C-alpha atoms as a printed R data frame, in Angstrom:
    type eleno elety resid chain resno       x       y       z
1   ATOM     1    CA   UNK     A     1  99.314 113.438  79.467
2   ATOM     2    CA   UNK     A     2  98.012 115.615  82.285
3   ATOM     3    CA   UNK     A     3 100.546 114.487  84.556
4   ATOM     4    CA   UNK     A     4 104.354 113.341  83.338
5   ATOM     5    CA   UNK     A     5 107.924 113.792  83.846
6   ATOM     6    CA   UNK     A     6 109.060 116.266  81.483
7   ATOM     7    CA   UNK     A     7 111.281 119.330  82.377
8   ATOM     8    CA   UNK     A     8 112.380 120.506  79.429
9   ATOM     9    CA   UNK     A     9 115.858 122.429  79.368
10  ATOM    10    CA   UNK     A    10 115.337 126.025  77.754
11  ATOM    11    CA   UNK     A    11 117.329 126.176  75.322
12  ATOM    12    CA   UNK     A    12 117.274 129.945  75.395
13  ATOM    13    CA   UNK     A    13 119.289 129.837  78.489
14  ATOM    14    CA   UNK     A    14 122.532 127.834  77.391
15  ATOM    15    CA   UNK     A    15 123.034 129.693  74.080
16  ATOM    16    CA   UNK     A    16 122.777 132.913  76.579
17  ATOM    17    CA   UNK     A    17 125.325 131.246  79.183
18  ATOM    18    CA   UNK     A    18 127.831 129.970  76.531
19  ATOM    19    CA   UNK     A    19 127.687 134.417  74.624
20  ATOM    20    CA   UNK     A    20 128.123 135.277  77.805
21  ATOM    21    CA   UNK     A    21 131.098 133.364  78.825
22  ATOM    22    CA   UNK     A    22 133.080 133.749  75.349
23  ATOM    23    CA   UNK     A    23 132.208 137.184  76.154
24  ATOM    24    CA   UNK     A    24 134.098 136.854  80.119
25  ATOM    25    CA   UNK     A    25 131.239 136.794  82.357
26  ATOM    26    CA   UNK     A    26 131.137 133.910  85.377
27  ATOM    27    CA   UNK     A    27 127.371 132.443  84.538
28  ATOM    28    CA   UNK     A    28 124.821 131.127  87.154
29  ATOM    29    CA   UNK     A    29 121.442 129.645  86.754
30  ATOM    30    CA   UNK     A    30 119.555 130.552  90.087
31  ATOM    31    CA   UNK     A    31 117.585 127.614  90.574
32  ATOM    32    CA   UNK     A    32 115.421 128.582  93.656
33  ATOM    33    CA   UNK     A    33 111.268 128.427  93.159
34  ATOM    34    CA   UNK     A    34 111.118 132.121  92.436
35  ATOM    35    CA   UNK     A    35 107.730 132.570  95.289
36  ATOM    36    CA   UNK     A    36 110.613 131.404  98.380
37  ATOM    37    CA   UNK     A    37 110.913 135.233  98.191
38  ATOM    38    CA   UNK     A    38 113.731 134.233 101.508
39  ATOM    39    CA   UNK     A    39 115.963 131.673  99.686
40  ATOM    40    CA   UNK     A    40 115.913 134.095  96.508
41  ATOM    41    CA   UNK     A    41 116.951 136.811  98.282
42  ATOM    42    CA   UNK     A    42 120.008 134.942 100.233
43  ATOM    43    CA   UNK     A    43 121.076 133.163  96.742
44  ATOM    44    CA   UNK     A    44 121.600 137.050  95.154
45  ATOM    45    CA   UNK     A    45 122.671 138.205  98.598
46  ATOM    46    CA   UNK     A    46 125.359 135.966  98.458
47  ATOM    47    CA   UNK     A    47 125.902 135.834  94.456
48  ATOM    48    CA   UNK     A    48 125.928 139.245  94.905
49  ATOM    49    CA   UNK     A    49 125.049 139.340  90.274
50  ATOM    50    CA   UNK     A    50 125.875 142.410  88.897
51  ATOM    51    CA   UNK     A    51 123.551 141.379  85.995
52  ATOM    52    CA   UNK     A    52 120.159 138.620  85.546
53  ATOM    53    CA   UNK     A    53 118.435 138.045  83.419
54  ATOM    54    CA   UNK     A    54 114.642 136.663  82.928
55  ATOM    55    CA   UNK     A    55 112.611 134.573  80.577
56  ATOM    56    CA   UNK     A    56 108.734 135.201  82.166
57  ATOM    57    CA   UNK     A    57 106.250 132.577  80.933
58  ATOM    58    CA   UNK     A    58 103.173 134.068  79.657
59  ATOM    59    CA   UNK     A    59 101.135 131.658  82.042
60  ATOM    60    CA   UNK     A    60 103.256 132.652  84.750
61  ATOM    61    CA   UNK     A    61 103.954 135.955  84.020
62  ATOM    62    CA   UNK     A    62 101.848 138.201  86.622
63  ATOM    63    CA   UNK     A    63 104.035 135.805  89.360
64  ATOM    64    CA   UNK     A    64 107.819 136.963  87.725
65  ATOM    65    CA   UNK     A    65 106.825 140.660  87.574
66  ATOM    66    CA   UNK     A    66 106.506 140.173  91.210
67  ATOM    67    CA   UNK     A    67 109.608 138.198  91.616
68  ATOM    68    CA   UNK     A    68 111.176 141.080  89.313
69  ATOM    69    CA   UNK     A    69 109.811 144.003  91.525
70  ATOM    70    CA   UNK     A    70 110.802 142.535  94.680
71  ATOM    71    CA   UNK     A    71 114.309 142.363  93.321
72  ATOM    72    CA   UNK     A    72 114.234 145.160  92.214
73  ATOM    73    CA   UNK     A    73 112.921 146.695  95.559
74  ATOM    74    CA   UNK     A    74 116.308 144.812  97.544
75  ATOM    75    CA   UNK     A    75 119.220 145.359  95.160
76  ATOM    76    CA   UNK     A    76 118.538 148.497  93.060
77  ATOM    77    CA   UNK     A    77 122.320 148.094  91.335
78  ATOM    78    CA   UNK     A    78 121.593 144.920  89.464
79  ATOM    79    CA   UNK     A    79 120.596 145.678  86.053
80  ATOM    80    CA   UNK     A    80 117.866 143.262  84.754
81  ATOM    81    CA   UNK     A    81 117.403 141.910  81.495
82  ATOM    82    CA   UNK     A    82 114.165 139.859  80.305
83  ATOM    83    CA   UNK     A    83 114.255 137.871  76.652
84  ATOM    84    CA   UNK     A    84 112.056 135.187  75.346
85  ATOM    85    CA   UNK     A    85 109.090 134.762  73.073
86  ATOM    86    CA   UNK     A    86 106.702 136.139  75.239
87  ATOM    87    CA   UNK     A    87 108.455 139.642  76.188
88  ATOM    88    CA   UNK     A    88 108.324 140.521  72.024
89  ATOM    89    CA   UNK     A    89 105.108 139.011  71.667
90  ATOM    90    CA   UNK     A    90 103.403 141.226  74.489
91  ATOM    91    CA   UNK     A    91 107.061 143.728  75.188
92  ATOM    92    CA   UNK     A    92 104.188 146.758  76.248
93  ATOM    93    CA   UNK     A    93 102.989 144.577  79.256
94  ATOM    94    CA   UNK     A    94 106.870 143.985  80.540
95  ATOM    95    CA   UNK     A    95 109.092 146.276  79.149
96  ATOM    96    CA   UNK     A    96 109.045 148.628  82.457
97  ATOM    97    CA   UNK     A    97 110.201 146.337  84.630
98  ATOM    98    CA   UNK     A    98 113.138 145.701  83.362
99  ATOM    99    CA   UNK     A    99 116.166 147.959  82.520
100 ATOM   100    CA   UNK     A   100 116.353 146.407  78.994
101 ATOM   101    CA   UNK     A   101 114.529 143.748  76.788
102 ATOM   102    CA   UNK     A   102 115.184 141.956  74.276
103 ATOM   103    CA   UNK     A   103 112.322 141.640  70.717
104 ATOM   104    CA   UNK     A   104 114.227 138.415  68.553
105 ATOM   105    CA   UNK     A   105 116.508 136.305  69.079
106 ATOM   106    CA   UNK     A   106 118.381 137.071  72.550
107 ATOM   107    CA   UNK     A   107 121.635 135.592  71.104
108 ATOM   108    CA   UNK     A   108 122.021 137.844  68.112
109 ATOM   109    CA   UNK     A   109 120.932 140.365  70.381
110 ATOM   110    CA   UNK     A   110 124.111 139.073  72.988
111 ATOM   111    CA   UNK     A   111 126.163 138.480  69.488
112 ATOM   112    CA   UNK     A   112 125.921 142.137  68.203
113 ATOM   113    CA   UNK     A   113 125.890 144.364  71.516
114 ATOM   114    CA   UNK     A   114 127.978 144.432  75.218
115 ATOM   115    CA   UNK     A   115 125.828 143.722  77.963
116 ATOM   116    CA   UNK     A   116 126.321 147.120  78.980
117 ATOM   117    CA   UNK     A   117 124.836 148.890  75.519
118 ATOM   118    CA   UNK     A   118 121.752 146.966  76.501
119 ATOM   119    CA   UNK     A   119 118.895 149.705  77.223
120 ATOM   120    CA   UNK     A   120 115.124 149.888  77.012
121 ATOM   121    CA   UNK     A   121 113.534 147.802  74.642
122 ATOM   122    CA   UNK     A   122 116.162 145.977  72.616
123 ATOM   123    CA   UNK     A   123 115.546 144.829  68.918
124 ATOM   124    CA   UNK     A   124 117.521 141.967  67.176
125 ATOM   125    CA   UNK     A   125 117.595 143.158  63.677
126 ATOM   126    CA   UNK     A   126 117.045 140.075  62.090
127 ATOM   127    CA   UNK     A   127 117.609 136.813  62.597
128 ATOM   128    CA   UNK     A   128 121.228 134.021  62.627
129 ATOM   129    CA   UNK     A   129 121.453 132.944  59.377
130 ATOM   130    CA   UNK     A   130 124.624 131.092  59.881
131 ATOM   131    CA   UNK     A   131 123.335 129.203  62.932
132 ATOM   132    CA   UNK     A   132 126.881 127.371  62.478
133 ATOM   133    CA   UNK     A   133 128.111 130.585  63.979
134 ATOM   134    CA   UNK     A   134 126.809 129.946  67.340
135 ATOM   135    CA   UNK     A   135 128.454 128.266  69.791
136 ATOM   136    CA   UNK     A   136 127.563 125.243  71.698
137 ATOM   137    CA   UNK     A   137 124.388 125.619  74.243
138 ATOM   138    CA   UNK     A   138 126.195 125.612  77.416
139 ATOM   139    CA   UNK     A   139 124.532 122.966  79.989
140 ATOM   140    CA   UNK     A   140 127.360 123.926  83.098
141 ATOM   141    CA   UNK     A   141 124.919 126.006  85.281
142 ATOM   142    CA   UNK     A   142 122.369 123.352  85.046
143 ATOM   143    CA   UNK     A   143 121.508 120.724  87.331
144 ATOM   144    CA   UNK     A   144 121.285 118.554  84.231
145 ATOM   145    CA   UNK     A   145 120.177 115.805  86.563
146 ATOM   146    CA   UNK     A   146 116.414 117.358  86.883
147 ATOM   147    CA   UNK     A   147 116.702 117.342  82.611
148 ATOM   148    CA   UNK     A   148 113.742 114.857  81.335
149 ATOM   149    CA   UNK     A   149 111.898 113.752  78.680
150 ATOM   150    CA   UNK     A   150 109.319 111.077  79.752
151 ATOM   151    CA   UNK     A   151 107.976 108.817  78.694
152 ATOM   152    CA   UNK     A   152 108.300 110.125  75.146
153 ATOM   153    CA   UNK     A   153 112.281 109.429  75.483
154 ATOM   154    CA   UNK     A   154 113.373 107.305  79.203
155 ATOM   155    CA   UNK     A   155 117.407 107.830  78.649
156 ATOM   156    CA   UNK     A   156 119.126 109.865  80.837
157 ATOM   157    CA   UNK     A   157 120.926 112.450  81.581
158 ATOM   158    CA   UNK     A   158 118.372 114.198  78.191
159 ATOM   159    CA   UNK     A   159 118.944 117.508  76.779
160 ATOM   160    CA   UNK     A   160 117.432 119.950  73.687
161 ATOM   161    CA   UNK     A   161 118.774 120.985  70.658
162 ATOM   162    CA   UNK     A   162 117.378 122.818  67.384
163 ATOM   163    CA   UNK     A   163 119.191 122.141  64.410
164 ATOM   164    CA   UNK     A   164 116.579 124.952  62.246
165 ATOM   165    CA   UNK     A   165 114.556 127.621  63.600
166 ATOM   166    CA   UNK     A   166 111.831 129.032  61.294
167 ATOM   167    CA   UNK     A   167 109.072 127.990  59.713
168 ATOM   168    CA   UNK     A   168 107.203 128.610  56.414
169 ATOM   169    CA   UNK     A   169 104.357 126.422  56.617
170 ATOM   170    CA   UNK     A   170 100.807 128.205  56.335
171 ATOM   171    CA   UNK     A   171  99.870 126.788  59.715
172 ATOM   172    CA   UNK     A   172 102.231 129.758  60.864
173 ATOM   173    CA   UNK     A   173  98.937 131.801  60.868
174 ATOM   174    CA   UNK     A   174  98.518 130.530  64.839
175 ATOM   175    CA   UNK     A   175 101.228 128.481  65.727
176 ATOM   176    CA   UNK     A   176 104.509 130.690  67.198
177 ATOM   177    CA   UNK     A   177 107.617 129.935  65.975
178 ATOM   178    CA   UNK     A   178 107.506 132.228  63.131
179 ATOM   179    CA   UNK     A   179 106.289 135.254  64.843
180 ATOM   180    CA   UNK     A   180 109.093 134.691  67.080
181 ATOM   181    CA   UNK     A   181 111.889 132.679  64.290
182 ATOM   182    CA   UNK     A   182 110.950 133.461  60.840
183 ATOM   183    CA   UNK     A   183 109.644 132.121  57.821
184 ATOM   184    CA   UNK     A   184 112.884 131.472  56.333
185 ATOM   185    CA   UNK     A   185 114.492 128.273  57.616
186 ATOM   186    CA   UNK     A   186 117.041 128.451  58.922
187 ATOM   187    CA   UNK     A   187 119.606 124.650  59.311
188 ATOM   188    CA   UNK     A   188 122.652 123.911  60.763
189 ATOM   189    CA   UNK     A   189 124.954 121.964  59.377
190 ATOM   190    CA   UNK     A   190 125.116 117.681  59.977
191 ATOM   191    CA   UNK     A   191 128.348 118.215  60.544
192 ATOM   192    CA   UNK     A   192 127.653 120.966  63.533
193 ATOM   193    CA   UNK     A   193 124.782 118.767  65.033
194 ATOM   194    CA   UNK     A   194 127.429 115.449  64.487
195 ATOM   195    CA   UNK     A   195 129.633 118.172  66.582
196 ATOM   196    CA   UNK     A   196 127.628 118.881  69.094
197 ATOM   197    CA   UNK     A   197 125.734 115.418  70.181
198 ATOM   198    CA   UNK     A   198 129.837 114.509  70.692
199 ATOM   199    CA   UNK     A   199 130.752 117.242  73.110
200 ATOM   200    CA   UNK     A   200 127.812 116.271  75.234
201 ATOM   201    CA   UNK     A   201 128.378 112.780  75.270
202 ATOM   202    CA   UNK     A   202 131.749 113.776  76.265
203 ATOM   203    CA   UNK     A   203 131.032 116.535  78.214
204 ATOM   204    CA   UNK     A   204 127.732 115.275  79.963
205 ATOM   205    CA   UNK     A   205 127.616 111.436  79.000
206 ATOM   206    CA   UNK     A   206 124.689 112.322  77.223
207 ATOM   207    CA   UNK     A   207 122.263 109.053  76.436
208 ATOM   208    CA   UNK     A   208 118.870 111.289  74.667
209 ATOM   209    CA   UNK     A   209 118.221 114.606  73.241
210 ATOM   210    CA   UNK     A   210 114.785 116.438  71.770
211 ATOM   211    CA   UNK     A   211 115.325 117.976  68.543
212 ATOM   212    CA   UNK     A   212 112.559 121.260  69.588
213 ATOM   213    CA   UNK     A   213 112.767 122.659  65.335
214 ATOM   214    CA   UNK     A   214 109.819 124.337  64.984
215 ATOM   215    CA   UNK     A   215 109.443 121.537  61.122
216 ATOM   216    CA   UNK     A   216 112.505 119.134  61.722
217 ATOM   217    CA   UNK     A   217 111.975 117.381  58.381
218 ATOM   218    CA   UNK     A   218 111.361 119.804  55.842
219 ATOM   219    CA   UNK     A   219 113.538 118.694  53.308
220 ATOM   220    CA   UNK     A   220 114.137 114.246  53.447
221 ATOM   221    CA   UNK     A   221 117.465 114.314  52.190
222 ATOM   222    CA   UNK     A   222 118.724 115.845  55.334
223 ATOM   223    CA   UNK     A   223 116.895 114.191  58.011
224 ATOM   224    CA   UNK     A   224 118.535 111.098  56.466
225 ATOM   225    CA   UNK     A   225 121.989 112.432  56.113
226 ATOM   226    CA   UNK     A   226 122.400 112.831  60.020
227 ATOM   227    CA   UNK     A   227 120.653 110.035  60.254
228 ATOM   228    CA   UNK     A   228 123.375 107.808  58.326
229 ATOM   229    CA   UNK     A   229 125.966 109.685  59.944
230 ATOM   230    CA   UNK     A   230 124.918 108.625  63.230
231 ATOM   231    CA   UNK     A   231 124.658 105.236  61.583
232 ATOM   232    CA   UNK     A   232 127.986 105.189  59.679
233 ATOM   233    CA   UNK     A   233 130.411 106.802  62.818
234 ATOM   234    CA   UNK     A   234 128.309 104.053  65.252
235 ATOM   235    CA   UNK     A   235 127.104 106.937  67.831
236 ATOM   236    CA   UNK     A   236 124.694 106.030  69.938
237 ATOM   237    CA   UNK     A   237 121.450 108.339  71.251
238 ATOM   238    CA   UNK     A   238 118.299 107.939  71.555
239 ATOM   239    CA   UNK     A   239 116.712 111.195  69.770
240 ATOM   240    CA   UNK     A   240 113.280 112.807  68.829
241 ATOM   241    CA   UNK     A   241 111.903 115.082  67.544
242 ATOM   242    CA   UNK     A   242 108.981 117.126  66.538
243 ATOM   243    CA   UNK     A   243 107.619 117.406  62.719
244 ATOM   244    CA   UNK     A   244 105.035 116.499  59.787
245 ATOM   245    CA   UNK     A   245 103.776 113.213  58.810
246 ATOM   246    CA   UNK     A   246 103.908 114.258  55.437
247 ATOM   247    CA   UNK     A   247 107.964 114.424  55.250
248 ATOM   248    CA   UNK     A   248 108.106 111.491  56.134
249 ATOM   249    CA   UNK     A   249 108.042 107.806  54.569
250 ATOM   250    CA   UNK     A   250 109.086 103.795  56.189
251 ATOM   251    CA   UNK     A   251 112.554 103.945  54.348
252 ATOM   252    CA   UNK     A   252 112.966 107.183  56.013
253 ATOM   253    CA   UNK     A   253 111.528 106.052  59.611
254 ATOM   254    CA   UNK     A   254 113.678 102.349  59.343
255 ATOM   255    CA   UNK     A   255 117.271 104.914  58.673
256 ATOM   256    CA   UNK     A   256 116.352 107.687  61.600
257 ATOM   257    CA   UNK     A   257 114.848 103.798  63.904
258 ATOM   258    CA   UNK     A   258 118.634 102.952  63.745
259 ATOM   259    CA   UNK     A   259 120.393 106.076  64.433
260 ATOM   260    CA   UNK     A   260 118.560 106.072  67.328
261 ATOM   261    CA   UNK     A   261 114.963 108.146  67.416
262 ATOM   262    CA   UNK     A   262 112.201 106.623  69.666
263 ATOM   263    CA   UNK     A   263 110.063 109.425  69.554
264 ATOM   264    CA   UNK     A   264 108.025 112.039  67.625
265 ATOM   265    CA   UNK     A   265 105.536 114.940  68.086
266 ATOM   266    CA   UNK     A   266 103.018 115.629  65.370
267 ATOM   267    CA   UNK     A   267 100.184 117.542  64.500
268 ATOM   268    CA   UNK     A   268  96.750 116.447  64.041
269 ATOM   269    CA   UNK     A   269  94.255 118.608  65.216
270 ATOM   270    CA   UNK     A   270  91.133 117.310  64.017
271 ATOM   271    CA   UNK     A   271  89.978 114.430  61.892
272 ATOM   272    CA   UNK     A   272  88.388 116.773  59.845
273 ATOM   273    CA   UNK     A   273  89.936 117.709  56.544
274 ATOM   274    CA   UNK     A   274  87.364 120.466  55.589
275 ATOM   275    CA   UNK     A   275  87.771 122.195  59.185
276 ATOM   276    CA   UNK     A   276  91.429 121.914  58.811
277 ATOM   277    CA   UNK     A   277  91.223 123.349  55.550
278 ATOM   278    CA   UNK     A   278  89.312 126.849  57.175
279 ATOM   279    CA   UNK     A   279  91.810 127.198  59.837
280 ATOM   280    CA   UNK     A   280  94.853 127.372  56.826
281 ATOM   281    CA   UNK     A   281  95.741 124.084  57.795
282 ATOM   282    CA   UNK     A   282  97.227 121.084  55.530
283 ATOM   283    CA   UNK     A   283  95.682 118.018  56.276
284 ATOM   284    CA   UNK     A   284  97.776 114.641  55.300
285 ATOM   285    CA   UNK     A   285  96.238 112.195  53.661
286 ATOM   286    CA   UNK     A   286  94.643 110.169  56.364
287 ATOM   287    CA   UNK     A   287  95.074 106.230  55.136
288 ATOM   288    CA   UNK     A   288  98.957 107.372  54.287
289 ATOM   289    CA   UNK     A   289  98.738 109.710  58.183
290 ATOM   290    CA   UNK     A   290  97.715 106.164  59.643
291 ATOM   291    CA   UNK     A   291 100.347 103.940  58.021
292 ATOM   292    CA   UNK     A   292 102.885 105.259  58.862
293 ATOM   293    CA   UNK     A   293 101.676 106.002  61.882
294 ATOM   294    CA   UNK     A   294 100.849 102.308  62.690
295 ATOM   295    CA   UNK     A   295 104.970 101.417  61.570
296 ATOM   296    CA   UNK     A   296 106.248 104.120  64.122
297 ATOM   297    CA   UNK     A   297 104.677 101.710  66.053
298 ATOM   298    CA   UNK     A   298 105.699  97.968  64.662
299 ATOM   299    CA   UNK     A   299 109.653  99.812  64.897
300 ATOM   300    CA   UNK     A   300 109.191 100.952  68.178
301 ATOM   301    CA   UNK     A   301 108.962 105.051  67.604
302 ATOM   302    CA   UNK     A   302 106.613 106.157  69.885
303 ATOM   303    CA   UNK     A   303 103.798 108.922  68.279
304 ATOM   304    CA   UNK     A   304 103.140 112.292  70.857
305 ATOM   305    CA   UNK     A   305 100.363 113.274  68.310
306 ATOM   306    CA   UNK     A   306  98.217 116.935  69.139
307 ATOM   307    CA   UNK     A   307  94.697 117.666  68.594
308 ATOM   308    CA   UNK     A   308  92.697 121.121  68.947
309 ATOM   309    CA   UNK     A   309  89.556 121.088  69.616
310 ATOM   310    CA   UNK     A   310  87.219 124.624  69.466
311 ATOM   311    CA   UNK     A   311  88.571 124.862  65.673
312 ATOM   312    CA   UNK     A   312  86.818 127.831  63.545
313 ATOM   313    CA   UNK     A   313  84.175 124.936  62.337
314 ATOM   314    CA   UNK     A   314  84.086 122.262  65.155
315 ATOM   315    CA   UNK     A   315  80.926 120.862  66.286
316 ATOM   316    CA   UNK     A   316  79.477 117.778  68.848
317 ATOM   317    CA   UNK     A   317  79.977 116.066  65.554
318 ATOM   318    CA   UNK     A   318  83.168 116.893  64.883
319 ATOM   319    CA   UNK     A   319  84.707 116.456  67.787
320 ATOM   320    CA   UNK     A   320  83.243 113.587  68.640
321 ATOM   321    CA   UNK     A   321  85.081 111.794  65.174
322 ATOM   322    CA   UNK     A   322  88.213 113.491  66.679
323 ATOM   323    CA   UNK     A   323  88.359 112.380  69.156
324 ATOM   324    CA   UNK     A   324  87.466 108.717  68.396
325 ATOM   325    CA   UNK     A   325  89.606 108.752  65.751
326 ATOM   326    CA   UNK     A   326  92.870 109.225  68.526
327 ATOM   327    CA   UNK     A   327  92.069 106.282  69.601
328 ATOM   328    CA   UNK     A   328  91.616 104.210  66.293
329 ATOM   329    CA   UNK     A   329  95.470 105.749  65.763
330 ATOM   330    CA   UNK     A   330  97.905 103.865  67.170
331 ATOM   331    CA   UNK     A   331  99.638 106.707  69.068
332 ATOM   332    CA   UNK     A   332 101.842 106.132  72.449
333 ATOM   333    CA   UNK     A   333 100.233 109.165  73.240
334 ATOM   334    CA   UNK     A   334  97.630 111.850  72.291
335 ATOM   335    CA   UNK     A   335  97.547 115.624  73.254
336 ATOM   336    CA   UNK     A   336  93.681 117.776  73.324
337 ATOM   337    CA   UNK     A   337  93.695 121.571  74.092
338 ATOM   338    CA   UNK     A   338  92.147 123.543  72.581
339 ATOM   339    CA   UNK     A   339  91.899 126.842  70.017
340 ATOM   340    CA   UNK     A   340  93.893 129.149  71.580
341 ATOM   341    CA   UNK     A   341  94.789 132.468  70.378
342 ATOM   342    CA   UNK     A   342  98.631 133.622  71.750
343 ATOM   343    CA   UNK     A   343 100.304 136.843  71.440
344 ATOM   344    CA   UNK     A   344 102.552 137.185  68.611
345 ATOM   345    CA   UNK     A   345 100.246 135.534  66.109
346 ATOM   346    CA   UNK     A   346  98.746 136.912  62.987
347 ATOM   347    CA   UNK     A   347  94.985 134.699  64.704
348 ATOM   348    CA   UNK     A   348  95.721 136.582  68.519
349 ATOM   349    CA   UNK     A   349  96.488 140.013  66.551
350 ATOM   350    CA   UNK     A   350  93.036 138.960  64.036
351 ATOM   351    CA   UNK     A   351  91.037 138.914  67.042
352 ATOM   352    CA   UNK     A   352  91.855 141.494  69.300
353 ATOM   353    CA   UNK     A   353  91.145 143.496  65.700
354 ATOM   354    CA   UNK     A   354  87.699 142.439  65.730
355 ATOM   355    CA   UNK     A   355  87.261 142.297  69.362
356 ATOM   356    CA   UNK     A   356  86.073 138.784  69.452
357 ATOM   357    CA   UNK     A   357  88.999 137.684  72.124
358 ATOM   358    CA   UNK     A   358  86.178 137.848  75.642
359 ATOM   359    CA   UNK     A   359  88.879 137.356  78.215
360 ATOM   360    CA   UNK     A   360  91.968 139.259  78.278
361 ATOM   361    CA   UNK     A   361  93.688 137.681  80.846
362 ATOM   362    CA   UNK     A   362  97.032 137.001  79.373
363 ATOM   363    CA   UNK     A   363  97.065 133.758  81.828
364 ATOM   364    CA   UNK     A   364  94.384 132.066  80.277
365 ATOM   365    CA   UNK     A   365  95.700 131.476  76.919
366 ATOM   366    CA   UNK     A   366  97.633 128.842  78.246
367 ATOM   367    CA   UNK     A   367  95.761 126.087  75.615
368 ATOM   368    CA   UNK     A   368  93.447 124.736  77.885
369 ATOM   369    CA   UNK     A   369  91.154 127.746  78.268
370 ATOM   370    CA   UNK     A   370  88.766 129.254  75.946
371 ATOM   371    CA   UNK     A   371  89.204 133.241  75.156
372 ATOM   372    CA   UNK     A   372  86.894 133.702  72.940
373 ATOM   373    CA   UNK     A   373  83.033 132.737  71.453
374 ATOM   374    CA   UNK     A   374  82.618 130.014  68.895
375 ATOM   375    CA   UNK     A   375  80.178 129.628  66.540
376 ATOM   376    CA   UNK     A   376  78.536 126.491  67.040
377 ATOM   377    CA   UNK     A   377  79.704 125.739  70.790
378 ATOM   378    CA   UNK     A   378  79.041 127.661  74.157
379 ATOM   379    CA   UNK     A   379  82.658 127.685  76.416
380 ATOM   380    CA   UNK     A   380  81.394 124.690  79.341
381 ATOM   381    CA   UNK     A   381  80.898 122.213  76.125
382 ATOM   382    CA   UNK     A   382  83.932 122.558  74.126
383 ATOM   383    CA   UNK     A   383  86.279 122.707  77.639
384 ATOM   384    CA   UNK     A   384  83.755 119.567  78.822
385 ATOM   385    CA   UNK     A   385  84.677 117.713  75.944
386 ATOM   386    CA   UNK     A   386  88.742 118.183  76.551
387 ATOM   387    CA   UNK     A   387  88.142 116.693  79.165
388 ATOM   388    CA   UNK     A   388  85.266 113.424  78.505
389 ATOM   389    CA   UNK     A   389  88.392 113.677  75.290
390 ATOM   390    CA   UNK     A   390  91.644 112.795  78.164
391 ATOM   391    CA   UNK     A   391  88.864 110.214  79.838
392 ATOM   392    CA   UNK     A   392  88.447 108.483  76.824
393 ATOM   393    CA   UNK     A   393  91.650 108.202  75.463
394 ATOM   394    CA   UNK     A   394  93.719 107.625  78.110
395 ATOM   395    CA   UNK     A   395  91.119 105.102  80.706
396 ATOM   396    CA   UNK     A   396  90.394 102.398  77.761
397 ATOM   397    CA   UNK     A   397  91.633  98.978  77.902
398 ATOM   398    CA   UNK     A   398  94.016  98.521  74.554
399 ATOM   399    CA   UNK     A   399  95.957 102.093  75.791
400 ATOM   400    CA   UNK     A   400  97.006 100.230  79.357
401 ATOM   401    CA   UNK     A   401  97.908  97.049  77.417
402 ATOM   402    CA   UNK     A   402  99.782  98.937  75.028
403 ATOM   403    CA   UNK     A   403 101.881 100.617  77.840
404 ATOM   404    CA   UNK     A   404 102.651  97.006  79.432
405 ATOM   405    CA   UNK     A   405 103.313  96.592  76.139
406 ATOM   406    CA   UNK     A   406 105.719  99.960  76.507
407 ATOM   407    CA   UNK     A   407 107.050  99.393  79.140
408 ATOM   408    CA   UNK     A   408 108.334  96.022  78.472
409 ATOM   409    CA   UNK     A   409 109.285  97.003  74.837
410 ATOM   410    CA   UNK     A   410 111.378  99.793  76.872
411 ATOM   411    CA   UNK     A   411 114.125  97.439  78.273
412 ATOM   412    CA   UNK     A   412 115.228  96.259  75.415
413 ATOM   413    CA   UNK     A   413 116.126  99.710  74.329
């Protein structure tokens, strides 16, 4: 959906806040609009910060760097640091603007070093293997009332959690998760997850959470243990996750639903299995996929399907089939994007090496803009098909009727 009420709390900020507090720092989150430089300047002058950490966004990094330049000119004694996937992947584009930039996992870097030790380009030197050693994210400095994942998850206060990091799947050729978290799948214990949920409920009266794992249900038995533990301890929480359907089944879904699962994000990407294979993506047997999506609908679990247009080998016919397939499925929502080489991925590196990217403006890597010439379709055709997919999916009687049914269901959640 194009317009939503989604404001996801950035989990890296929560971990940074908790680690720095444990090291004796006072932590604040500056929520003033970055474009209101007057208000921002007043806030910084009032608070007398010693350090300011940034998490620049790929699609708005130029604006972020303008803000950094302004702060550096006005407050030359404040130490400015930067972290996040974009900084790790595009270090050369940003490092001159900051006193230090983090390459790798920021929580490992801050755990192993003091802020005073960080200068220049700082590598985390690997990943945190035992995620249970991390403190729970601290959301105290943030306006938690703004956190939202509507309409996929309706209850609030809402928070994000992370039960694992890394992803070993072959689609890592295109996906930024492995480039920022590694391919090794590292997990937290179920006991740690349960304790964090209790902490969120006791501290912030949490009613809902979304797991931001790259592949939440990689091991079925682990998900089953988690769901059964929630039920056994009578923990009432609405939760959602991002995963693959081929690591789920009806029995597991029913147990998860009973434990509070109400939202699942899945990548379907294309109706054409040959195109999926050609793009290093593992397809799922359609009958199985359709059955589980319908079963989720019957239970009351919203499924958000992600589709990519302009994959290698795509044609007008294959994209038409993908749009019709999206309409056929019992999805709650569908997202249509275009094939995008994201910095840090092998896909991006290969496209750059082969000089196939025709528009090198990083801010256009927004999953909505074609930046390379497709073999079968013009960029205008792909952009028009994306808009057409949105209109054909959302502006139809069946979708409107289904939304009314979901609204009725939510009254009894």
